[in-house]
TIFIDREN-410510 format. One record per residue (C-alpha): residue in three letters; x, y, z; residue number from 1. Coordinates in steps of 0.5 Angstrom, whole numbers, plus 500, padded with zeros to 3 digits. Last residue first. Example, Ala and Ser with C-alpha at 12.3 -4.5 7.8 and 13.67 -1.06 7.14 Angstrom:
<pts>
<type = SER	c1 = 527	c2 = 498	c3 = 514	seq = 2>
<type = ALA	c1 = 525	c2 = 491	c3 = 516	seq = 1>
</pts>
This chain:
<pts>
<type = LYS	c1 = 219	c2 = 107	c3 = 229	seq = 321>
<type = GLY	c1 = 214	c2 = 110	c3 = 233	seq = 320>
<type = GLU	c1 = 214	c2 = 117	c3 = 230	seq = 319>
<type = PRO	c1 = 216	c2 = 117	c3 = 223	seq = 318>
<type = GLN	c1 = 223	c2 = 119	c3 = 222	seq = 317>
<type = ASP	c1 = 225	c2 = 126	c3 = 222	seq = 316>
<type = TYR	c1 = 232	c2 = 125	c3 = 221	seq = 315>
<type = GLY	c1 = 236	c2 = 119	c3 = 218	seq = 314>
<type = THR	c1 = 237	c2 = 113	c3 = 222	seq = 313>
<type = LEU	c1 = 244	c2 = 110	c3 = 225	seq = 312>
<type = ARG	c1 = 245	c2 = 103	c3 = 227	seq = 311>
<type = ARG	c1 = 248	c2 = 103	c3 = 234	seq = 310>
<type = ILE	c1 = 254	c2 = 099	c3 = 236	seq = 309>
<type = TRP	c1 = 257	c2 = 096	c3 = 242	seq = 308>
<type = VAL	c1 = 264	c2 = 094	c3 = 245	seq = 307>
<type = ASN	c1 = 266	c2 = 094	c3 = 252	seq = 306>
<type = ARG	c1 = 272	c2 = 090	c3 = 252	seq = 305>
<type = TYR	c1 = 278	c2 = 089	c3 = 247	seq = 304>
<type = ARG	c1 = 285	c2 = 087	c3 = 248	seq = 303>
<type = VAL	c1 = 291	c2 = 087	c3 = 243	seq = 302>
<type = PRO	c1 = 295	c2 = 081	c3 = 243	seq = 301>
<type = HIS	c1 = 299	c2 = 082	c3 = 237	seq = 300>
<type = ALA	c1 = 299	c2 = 077	c3 = 231	seq = 299>
<type = HIS	c1 = 296	c2 = 083	c3 = 227	seq = 298>
<type = ASP	c1 = 289	c2 = 081	c3 = 228	seq = 297>
<type = GLN	c1 = 284	c2 = 086	c3 = 225	seq = 296>
<type = LEU	c1 = 277	c2 = 087	c3 = 228	seq = 295>
<type = THR	c1 = 272	c2 = 087	c3 = 223	seq = 294>
<type = LEU	c1 = 265	c2 = 090	c3 = 222	seq = 293>
<type = PRO	c1 = 260	c2 = 086	c3 = 217	seq = 292>
<type = LEU	c1 = 257	c2 = 089	c3 = 211	seq = 291>
<type = GLU	c1 = 251	c2 = 093	c3 = 209	seq = 290>
<type = PRO	c1 = 250	c2 = 097	c3 = 203	seq = 289>
<type = ASP	c1 = 253	c2 = 092	c3 = 199	seq = 288>
<type = HIS	c1 = 259	c2 = 093	c3 = 195	seq = 287>
<type = PRO	c1 = 261	c2 = 097	c3 = 189	seq = 286>
<type = THR	c1 = 269	c2 = 097	c3 = 189	seq = 285>
<type = TYR	c1 = 272	c2 = 104	c3 = 191	seq = 284>
<type = GLN	c1 = 279	c2 = 106	c3 = 190	seq = 283>
<type = HIS	c1 = 285	c2 = 107	c3 = 195	seq = 282>
<type = VAL	c1 = 292	c2 = 109	c3 = 192	seq = 281>
<type = THR	c1 = 297	c2 = 104	c3 = 192	seq = 280>
<type = THR	c1 = 302	c2 = 102	c3 = 198	seq = 279>
<type = THR	c1 = 297	c2 = 099	c3 = 203	seq = 278>
<type = ALA	c1 = 291	c2 = 097	c3 = 199	seq = 277>
<type = SER	c1 = 286	c2 = 094	c3 = 204	seq = 276>
<type = THR	c1 = 284	c2 = 102	c3 = 206	seq = 275>
<type = SER	c1 = 278	c2 = 101	c3 = 201	seq = 274>
<type = GLY	c1 = 277	c2 = 108	c3 = 198	seq = 273>
<type = MET	c1 = 278	c2 = 115	c3 = 198	seq = 272>
<type = ILE	c1 = 275	c2 = 116	c3 = 205	seq = 271>
<type = PRO	c1 = 271	c2 = 123	c3 = 206	seq = 270>
<type = ARG	c1 = 273	c2 = 125	c3 = 213	seq = 269>
<type = ARG	c1 = 268	c2 = 127	c3 = 218	seq = 268>
<type = HIS	c1 = 272	c2 = 130	c3 = 223	seq = 267>
<type = GLN	c1 = 278	c2 = 125	c3 = 225	seq = 266>
<type = VAL	c1 = 282	c2 = 126	c3 = 232	seq = 265>
<type = LEU	c1 = 276	c2 = 129	c3 = 236	seq = 264>
<type = VAL	c1 = 279	c2 = 128	c3 = 243	seq = 263>
<type = GLY	c1 = 274	c2 = 123	c3 = 248	seq = 262>
<type = ASN	c1 = 280	c2 = 118	c3 = 249	seq = 261>
<type = TRP	c1 = 280	c2 = 118	c3 = 241	seq = 260>
<type = PHE	c1 = 274	c2 = 121	c3 = 238	seq = 259>
<type = VAL	c1 = 273	c2 = 119	c3 = 231	seq = 258>
<type = THR	c1 = 269	c2 = 121	c3 = 225	seq = 257>
<type = VAL	c1 = 269	c2 = 117	c3 = 219	seq = 256>
<type = TYR	c1 = 265	c2 = 119	c3 = 212	seq = 255>
<type = ALA	c1 = 264	c2 = 114	c3 = 206	seq = 254>
<type = PRO	c1 = 264	c2 = 117	c3 = 199	seq = 253>
<type = ALA	c1 = 257	c2 = 119	c3 = 196	seq = 252>
<type = VAL	c1 = 254	c2 = 117	c3 = 189	seq = 251>
<type = VAL	c1 = 260	c2 = 112	c3 = 187	seq = 250>
<type = MET	c1 = 258	c2 = 109	c3 = 180	seq = 249>
<type = THR	c1 = 258	c2 = 102	c3 = 179	seq = 248>
<type = GLY	c1 = 251	c2 = 101	c3 = 180	seq = 247>
<type = ASN	c1 = 249	c2 = 107	c3 = 184	seq = 246>
<type = PHE	c1 = 253	c2 = 107	c3 = 190	seq = 245>
<type = LYS	c1 = 253	c2 = 110	c3 = 197	seq = 244>
<type = PRO	c1 = 259	c2 = 110	c3 = 202	seq = 243>
<type = ALA	c1 = 257	c2 = 108	c3 = 209	seq = 242>
<type = GLU	c1 = 257	c2 = 113	c3 = 214	seq = 241>
<type = PHE	c1 = 262	c2 = 111	c3 = 220	seq = 240>
<type = VAL	c1 = 261	c2 = 115	c3 = 227	seq = 239>
<type = ILE	c1 = 267	c2 = 113	c3 = 232	seq = 238>
<type = ASP	c1 = 268	c2 = 113	c3 = 239	seq = 237>
<type = TYR	c1 = 274	c2 = 110	c3 = 240	seq = 236>
<type = THR	c1 = 277	c2 = 109	c3 = 248	seq = 235>
<type = GLN	c1 = 283	c2 = 107	c3 = 251	seq = 234>
<type = TRP	c1 = 285	c2 = 102	c3 = 257	seq = 233>
<type = GLU	c1 = 292	c2 = 103	c3 = 259	seq = 232>
<type = GLY	c1 = 297	c2 = 097	c3 = 258	seq = 231>
<type = PRO	c1 = 301	c2 = 101	c3 = 254	seq = 230>
<type = ARG	c1 = 301	c2 = 108	c3 = 256	seq = 229>
<type = ARG	c1 = 295	c2 = 113	c3 = 253	seq = 228>
<type = ALA	c1 = 295	c2 = 116	c3 = 246	seq = 227>
<type = ALA	c1 = 292	c2 = 122	c3 = 244	seq = 226>
<type = ASN	c1 = 296	c2 = 124	c3 = 238	seq = 225>
<type = VAL	c1 = 293	c2 = 130	c3 = 235	seq = 224>
<type = LEU	c1 = 289	c2 = 131	c3 = 228	seq = 223>
<type = PRO	c1 = 289	c2 = 124	c3 = 227	seq = 222>
<type = PRO	c1 = 293	c2 = 122	c3 = 220	seq = 221>
<type = TYR	c1 = 289	c2 = 121	c3 = 214	seq = 220>
<type = GLU	c1 = 290	c2 = 117	c3 = 208	seq = 219>
<type = GLY	c1 = 294	c2 = 110	c3 = 209	seq = 218>
<type = TYR	c1 = 290	c2 = 108	c3 = 215	seq = 217>
<type = ILE	c1 = 284	c2 = 113	c3 = 217	seq = 216>
<type = SER	c1 = 289	c2 = 115	c3 = 223	seq = 215>
<type = GLY	c1 = 287	c2 = 114	c3 = 230	seq = 214>
<type = ALA	c1 = 293	c2 = 110	c3 = 232	seq = 213>
<type = GLN	c1 = 299	c2 = 111	c3 = 227	seq = 212>
<type = GLY	c1 = 299	c2 = 109	c3 = 220	seq = 211>
<type = ASP	c1 = 298	c2 = 116	c3 = 217	seq = 210>
<type = ALA	c1 = 303	c2 = 119	c3 = 220	seq = 209>
<type = TYR	c1 = 309	c2 = 114	c3 = 219	seq = 208>
<type = THR	c1 = 311	c2 = 111	c3 = 225	seq = 207>
<type = VAL	c1 = 314	c2 = 113	c3 = 232	seq = 206>
<type = ASN	c1 = 313	c2 = 110	c3 = 238	seq = 205>
<type = GLU	c1 = 312	c2 = 115	c3 = 244	seq = 204>
<type = PHE	c1 = 305	c2 = 112	c3 = 246	seq = 203>
<type = SER	c1 = 303	c2 = 110	c3 = 239	seq = 202>
<type = ASP	c1 = 301	c2 = 103	c3 = 241	seq = 201>
<type = LEU	c1 = 297	c2 = 101	c3 = 235	seq = 200>
<type = VAL	c1 = 289	c2 = 101	c3 = 233	seq = 199>
<type = GLN	c1 = 288	c2 = 104	c3 = 226	seq = 198>
<type = VAL	c1 = 281	c2 = 106	c3 = 223	seq = 197>
<type = GLU	c1 = 280	c2 = 102	c3 = 217	seq = 196>
<type = TYR	c1 = 275	c2 = 102	c3 = 211	seq = 195>
<type = LEU	c1 = 274	c2 = 095	c3 = 208	seq = 194>
<type = GLY	c1 = 271	c2 = 090	c3 = 213	seq = 193>
<type = MET	c1 = 265	c2 = 093	c3 = 213	seq = 192>
<type = PHE	c1 = 268	c2 = 098	c3 = 218	seq = 191>
<type = ARG	c1 = 275	c2 = 095	c3 = 219	seq = 190>
<type = VAL	c1 = 277	c2 = 097	c3 = 227	seq = 189>
<type = GLY	c1 = 285	c2 = 095	c3 = 227	seq = 188>
<type = SER	c1 = 290	c2 = 091	c3 = 230	seq = 187>
<type = ASN	c1 = 298	c2 = 093	c3 = 232	seq = 186>
<type = GLY	c1 = 301	c2 = 093	c3 = 239	seq = 185>
<type = ARG	c1 = 308	c2 = 094	c3 = 236	seq = 184>
<type = ASP	c1 = 310	c2 = 092	c3 = 230	seq = 183>
<type = GLN	c1 = 308	c2 = 098	c3 = 226	seq = 182>
<type = SER	c1 = 313	c2 = 103	c3 = 229	seq = 181>
<type = ALA	c1 = 317	c2 = 099	c3 = 234	seq = 180>
<type = GLY	c1 = 317	c2 = 092	c3 = 238	seq = 179>
<type = ARG	c1 = 315	c2 = 091	c3 = 245	seq = 178>
<type = GLY	c1 = 311	c2 = 095	c3 = 250	seq = 177>
<type = PRO	c1 = 310	c2 = 093	c3 = 257	seq = 176>
<type = SER	c1 = 305	c2 = 092	c3 = 256	seq = 175>
<type = PRO	c1 = 300	c2 = 090	c3 = 250	seq = 174>
<type = THR	c1 = 296	c2 = 095	c3 = 247	seq = 173>
<type = ALA	c1 = 289	c2 = 096	c3 = 251	seq = 172>
<type = PHE	c1 = 282	c2 = 097	c3 = 247	seq = 171>
<type = GLU	c1 = 275	c2 = 100	c3 = 248	seq = 170>
<type = VAL	c1 = 270	c2 = 100	c3 = 243	seq = 169>
<type = HIS	c1 = 264	c2 = 105	c3 = 242	seq = 168>
<type = LEU	c1 = 261	c2 = 105	c3 = 235	seq = 167>
<type = GLN	c1 = 256	c2 = 109	c3 = 231	seq = 166>
<type = VAL	c1 = 253	c2 = 106	c3 = 225	seq = 165>
<type = ASP	c1 = 251	c2 = 107	c3 = 218	seq = 164>
<type = GLY	c1 = 252	c2 = 100	c3 = 214	seq = 163>
<type = PHE	c1 = 252	c2 = 094	c3 = 218	seq = 162>
<type = LYS	c1 = 252	c2 = 087	c3 = 218	seq = 161>
<type = GLU	c1 = 251	c2 = 082	c3 = 223	seq = 160>
<type = ARG	c1 = 255	c2 = 076	c3 = 225	seq = 159>
<type = THR	c1 = 261	c2 = 081	c3 = 227	seq = 158>
<type = LEU	c1 = 268	c2 = 079	c3 = 224	seq = 157>
<type = ILE	c1 = 274	c2 = 076	c3 = 227	seq = 156>
<type = SER	c1 = 281	c2 = 077	c3 = 224	seq = 155>
<type = GLY	c1 = 286	c2 = 071	c3 = 224	seq = 154>
<type = THR	c1 = 289	c2 = 066	c3 = 228	seq = 153>
<type = GLY	c1 = 296	c2 = 070	c3 = 229	seq = 152>
<type = ALA	c1 = 295	c2 = 073	c3 = 236	seq = 151>
<type = GLY	c1 = 288	c2 = 071	c3 = 237	seq = 150>
<type = THR	c1 = 286	c2 = 078	c3 = 239	seq = 149>
<type = GLU	c1 = 284	c2 = 079	c3 = 246	seq = 148>
<type = PHE	c1 = 278	c2 = 079	c3 = 250	seq = 147>
<type = TYR	c1 = 276	c2 = 083	c3 = 256	seq = 146>
<type = GLY	c1 = 272	c2 = 082	c3 = 262	seq = 145>
<type = GLU	c1 = 277	c2 = 077	c3 = 265	seq = 144>
<type = LYS	c1 = 279	c2 = 073	c3 = 260	seq = 143>
<type = VAL	c1 = 276	c2 = 071	c3 = 253	seq = 142>
<type = PRO	c1 = 281	c2 = 068	c3 = 248	seq = 141>
<type = TRP	c1 = 280	c2 = 069	c3 = 240	seq = 140>
<type = GLN	c1 = 276	c2 = 063	c3 = 237	seq = 139>
<type = ALA	c1 = 270	c2 = 066	c3 = 234	seq = 138>
<type = ASP	c1 = 265	c2 = 061	c3 = 232	seq = 137>
<type = SER	c1 = 266	c2 = 059	c3 = 224	seq = 136>
<type = LEU	c1 = 264	c2 = 062	c3 = 218	seq = 135>
<type = GLN	c1 = 267	c2 = 058	c3 = 211	seq = 134>
<type = GLY	c1 = 270	c2 = 062	c3 = 206	seq = 133>
<type = ASN	c1 = 277	c2 = 058	c3 = 207	seq = 132>
<type = ARG	c1 = 277	c2 = 060	c3 = 214	seq = 131>
<type = SER	c1 = 272	c2 = 066	c3 = 216	seq = 130>
<type = GLN	c1 = 272	c2 = 068	c3 = 224	seq = 129>
<type = VAL	c1 = 265	c2 = 069	c3 = 227	seq = 128>
<type = TRP	c1 = 263	c2 = 074	c3 = 232	seq = 127>
<type = LYS	c1 = 256	c2 = 076	c3 = 236	seq = 126>
<type = SER	c1 = 257	c2 = 070	c3 = 241	seq = 125>
<type = LEU	c1 = 264	c2 = 072	c3 = 243	seq = 124>
<type = ASP	c1 = 263	c2 = 071	c3 = 250	seq = 123>
<type = LYS	c1 = 263	c2 = 074	c3 = 257	seq = 122>
<type = GLY	c1 = 265	c2 = 081	c3 = 258	seq = 121>
<type = ASP	c1 = 259	c2 = 084	c3 = 254	seq = 120>
<type = PHE	c1 = 261	c2 = 084	c3 = 247	seq = 119>
<type = LEU	c1 = 258	c2 = 086	c3 = 241	seq = 118>
<type = VAL	c1 = 252	c2 = 090	c3 = 245	seq = 117>
<type = ILE	c1 = 247	c2 = 092	c3 = 240	seq = 116>
<type = ALA	c1 = 245	c2 = 099	c3 = 242	seq = 115>
<type = ASP	c1 = 238	c2 = 102	c3 = 243	seq = 114>
<type = SER	c1 = 238	c2 = 102	c3 = 250	seq = 113>
<type = PRO	c1 = 245	c2 = 106	c3 = 251	seq = 112>
<type = ALA	c1 = 251	c2 = 102	c3 = 252	seq = 111>
<type = SER	c1 = 256	c2 = 104	c3 = 257	seq = 110>
<type = GLY	c1 = 261	c2 = 109	c3 = 255	seq = 109>
<type = PRO	c1 = 260	c2 = 114	c3 = 261	seq = 108>
<type = THR	c1 = 255	c2 = 111	c3 = 266	seq = 107>
<type = ALA	c1 = 248	c2 = 109	c3 = 266	seq = 106>
<type = GLY	c1 = 248	c2 = 108	c3 = 258	seq = 105>
<type = PRO	c1 = 242	c2 = 113	c3 = 255	seq = 104>
<type = THR	c1 = 235	c2 = 111	c3 = 255	seq = 103>
<type = ILE	c1 = 232	c2 = 112	c3 = 248	seq = 102>
<type = VAL	c1 = 226	c2 = 116	c3 = 246	seq = 101>
<type = ARG	c1 = 224	c2 = 116	c3 = 239	seq = 100>
<type = PRO	c1 = 225	c2 = 123	c3 = 236	seq = 99>
<type = HIS	c1 = 219	c2 = 127	c3 = 235	seq = 98>
<type = PRO	c1 = 215	c2 = 128	c3 = 228	seq = 97>
<type = ARG	c1 = 214	c2 = 135	c3 = 225	seq = 96>
<type = ALA	c1 = 206	c2 = 136	c3 = 225	seq = 95>
<type = ALA	c1 = 207	c2 = 142	c3 = 230	seq = 94>
<type = ASP	c1 = 212	c2 = 145	c3 = 226	seq = 93>
<type = HIS	c1 = 217	c2 = 150	c3 = 230	seq = 92>
<type = ILE	c1 = 219	c2 = 153	c3 = 224	seq = 91>
<type = ARG	c1 = 216	c2 = 150	c3 = 218	seq = 90>
<type = TRP	c1 = 217	c2 = 143	c3 = 215	seq = 89>
<type = PRO	c1 = 218	c2 = 140	c3 = 208	seq = 88>
<type = THR	c1 = 225	c2 = 141	c3 = 208	seq = 87>
<type = GLY	c1 = 230	c2 = 145	c3 = 204	seq = 86>
<type = PRO	c1 = 229	c2 = 152	c3 = 207	seq = 85>
<type = ILE	c1 = 225	c2 = 152	c3 = 214	seq = 84>
<type = GLU	c1 = 218	c2 = 155	c3 = 212	seq = 83>
<type = ALA	c1 = 216	c2 = 161	c3 = 216	seq = 82>
<type = LEU	c1 = 211	c2 = 160	c3 = 222	seq = 81>
<type = ALA	c1 = 204	c2 = 158	c3 = 221	seq = 80>
<type = THR	c1 = 203	c2 = 152	c3 = 224	seq = 79>
<type = PHE	c1 = 206	c2 = 152	c3 = 231	seq = 78>
<type = GLY	c1 = 208	c2 = 148	c3 = 236	seq = 77>
<type = ILE	c1 = 207	c2 = 145	c3 = 243	seq = 76>
<type = ILE	c1 = 204	c2 = 152	c3 = 246	seq = 75>
<type = ALA	c1 = 202	c2 = 150	c3 = 254	seq = 74>
<type = GLY	c1 = 194	c2 = 151	c3 = 255	seq = 73>
<type = SER	c1 = 194	c2 = 145	c3 = 260	seq = 72>
<type = ALA	c1 = 191	c2 = 140	c3 = 255	seq = 71>
<type = ASP	c1 = 196	c2 = 142	c3 = 249	seq = 70>
<type = ARG	c1 = 196	c2 = 148	c3 = 245	seq = 69>
<type = VAL	c1 = 198	c2 = 149	c3 = 238	seq = 68>
<type = ALA	c1 = 199	c2 = 156	c3 = 236	seq = 67>
<type = GLY	c1 = 198	c2 = 158	c3 = 229	seq = 66>
<type = GLN	c1 = 202	c2 = 164	c3 = 228	seq = 65>
<type = ALA	c1 = 196	c2 = 169	c3 = 228	seq = 64>
<type = ALA	c1 = 193	c2 = 165	c3 = 235	seq = 63>
<type = ALA	c1 = 200	c2 = 166	c3 = 238	seq = 62>
<type = ASN	c1 = 200	c2 = 174	c3 = 236	seq = 61>
<type = SER	c1 = 193	c2 = 174	c3 = 239	seq = 60>
<type = ARG	c1 = 195	c2 = 171	c3 = 246	seq = 59>
<type = GLY	c1 = 201	c2 = 175	c3 = 246	seq = 58>
<type = ALA	c1 = 198	c2 = 179	c3 = 252	seq = 57>
<type = PRO	c1 = 192	c2 = 176	c3 = 255	seq = 56>
<type = PRO	c1 = 186	c2 = 177	c3 = 251	seq = 55>
<type = PRO	c1 = 182	c2 = 183	c3 = 253	seq = 54>
<type = THR	c1 = 175	c2 = 182	c3 = 256	seq = 53>
<type = GLN	c1 = 169	c2 = 184	c3 = 253	seq = 52>
<type = GLN	c1 = 163	c2 = 185	c3 = 257	seq = 51>
<type = PRO	c1 = 157	c2 = 181	c3 = 254	seq = 50>
<type = MET	c1 = 151	c2 = 186	c3 = 251	seq = 49>
<type = GLY	c1 = 144	c2 = 186	c3 = 254	seq = 48>
<type = THR	c1 = 144	c2 = 193	c3 = 256	seq = 47>
<type = PRO	c1 = 149	c2 = 197	c3 = 252	seq = 46>
<type = PRO	c1 = 156	c2 = 196	c3 = 254	seq = 45>
<type = THR	c1 = 159	c2 = 201	c3 = 259	seq = 44>
<type = SER	c1 = 163	c2 = 207	c3 = 258	seq = 43>
<type = GLN	c1 = 166	c2 = 210	c3 = 264	seq = 42>
<type = ALA	c1 = 164	c2 = 218	c3 = 265	seq = 41>
<type = PRO	c1 = 170	c2 = 222	c3 = 267	seq = 40>
<type = PRO	c1 = 170	c2 = 225	c3 = 274	seq = 39>
<type = PRO	c1 = 166	c2 = 231	c3 = 275	seq = 38>
<type = THR	c1 = 169	c2 = 238	c3 = 276	seq = 37>
<type = GLN	c1 = 166	c2 = 241	c3 = 282	seq = 36>
<type = ALA	c1 = 172	c2 = 239	c3 = 287	seq = 35>
<type = GLN	c1 = 177	c2 = 241	c3 = 282	seq = 34>
<type = ARG	c1 = 174	c2 = 248	c3 = 281	seq = 33>
<type = ALA	c1 = 174	c2 = 249	c3 = 289	seq = 32>
<type = ASP	c1 = 181	c2 = 247	c3 = 290	seq = 31>
<type = LEU	c1 = 183	c2 = 252	c3 = 284	seq = 30>
<type = ALA	c1 = 179	c2 = 258	c3 = 288	seq = 29>
<type = ALA	c1 = 183	c2 = 256	c3 = 295	seq = 28>
<type = GLY	c1 = 189	c2 = 256	c3 = 291	seq = 27>
<type = VAL	c1 = 188	c2 = 263	c3 = 289	seq = 26>
<type = GLY	c1 = 186	c2 = 266	c3 = 295	seq = 25>
<type = PHE	c1 = 192	c2 = 263	c3 = 299	seq = 24>
<type = ALA	c1 = 196	c2 = 266	c3 = 294	seq = 23>
<type = THR	c1 = 193	c2 = 273	c3 = 295	seq = 22>
<type = ALA	c1 = 193	c2 = 272	c3 = 302	seq = 21>
<type = VAL	c1 = 201	c2 = 271	c3 = 302	seq = 20>
<type = GLY	c1 = 202	c2 = 276	c3 = 297	seq = 19>
<type = LEU	c1 = 198	c2 = 282	c3 = 302	seq = 18>
<type = LEU	c1 = 202	c2 = 279	c3 = 308	seq = 17>
<type = VAL	c1 = 209	c2 = 280	c3 = 304	seq = 16>
<type = CYS	c1 = 207	c2 = 287	c3 = 302	seq = 15>
<type = LEU	c1 = 205	c2 = 289	c3 = 309	seq = 14>
<type = ALA	c1 = 212	c2 = 287	c3 = 312	seq = 13>
<type = ARG	c1 = 215	c2 = 291	c3 = 306	seq = 12>
<type = GLY	c1 = 211	c2 = 298	c3 = 308	seq = 11>
<type = PHE	c1 = 212	c2 = 297	c3 = 315	seq = 10>
<type = THR	c1 = 220	c2 = 297	c3 = 314	seq = 9>
<type = HIS	c1 = 220	c2 = 303	c3 = 310	seq = 8>
<type = ARG	c1 = 215	c2 = 307	c3 = 315	seq = 7>
<type = ILE	c1 = 220	c2 = 305	c3 = 321	seq = 6>
<type = VAL	c1 = 226	c2 = 307	c3 = 317	seq = 5>
<type = VAL	c1 = 223	c2 = 314	c3 = 315	seq = 4>
<type = ILE	c1 = 221	c2 = 315	c3 = 322	seq = 3>
<type = THR	c1 = 227	c2 = 314	c3 = 325	seq = 2>
<type = MET	c1 = 231	c2 = 319	c3 = 320	seq = 1>
</pts>
């Protein structure tokens, strides 16, 4: 028994040794073959021919798209991208005019550099009053950085005429509040002297919805009532688009967008006609493309300050204008 076990064990050990030797020999042969295999030949250009450098990634695509670059190599437009439907321009068109540069107001609500300041806290030199068809200097009282409605002396209007505009105006209704409904802090901003955005004390003061503050008078109530308390300063930021006429025909109505104390309350609403008619349907009567802006006097001492206006132009105006 002892001899058999020894022979069996010796046989197994011999097999292991033979396997290791075989593996070692195969590995060495493979290493030798790899050492003898020459590296792949590098292609070289013919003698005298310049070596080609592949273009940077994306450069070839940009060239095909008509990329236009500035002196530093930055892409500032294209000439061969798809056309934008309804315009003469292509996407990212290098020839499209850049908008003119303005300086925004130094603080929120202050006038940008291209605005016409209608009241700077000092005087009403930009305003007049009309009496019996004759224009005269505005007589509303100017106080400490604001002016006040004439309380029965009549409305005031700008010396200049305007069409499409952006208007900023700040107002405060009398404090303490007196009266009710329309007889409480009543005034109005009338574009072209015809289309009114109502000014009224609408803080806890119920009146007809299309006659409260922020309404387009007699047509549209505001989306929300954003009124502050009587005596507190409030803001209107209004975009007005003048109506367009062809002879006696209305080609396009007037449109009004109003932000009241920073809140959107009129979203490009089409005006139905002059709001001067208070109890009948509003209708248009053709008029000049530009007319004065009016602030309405309703015999209530409403205060105004920081009034400025910007003429609006179309898109893609020629540069330098």
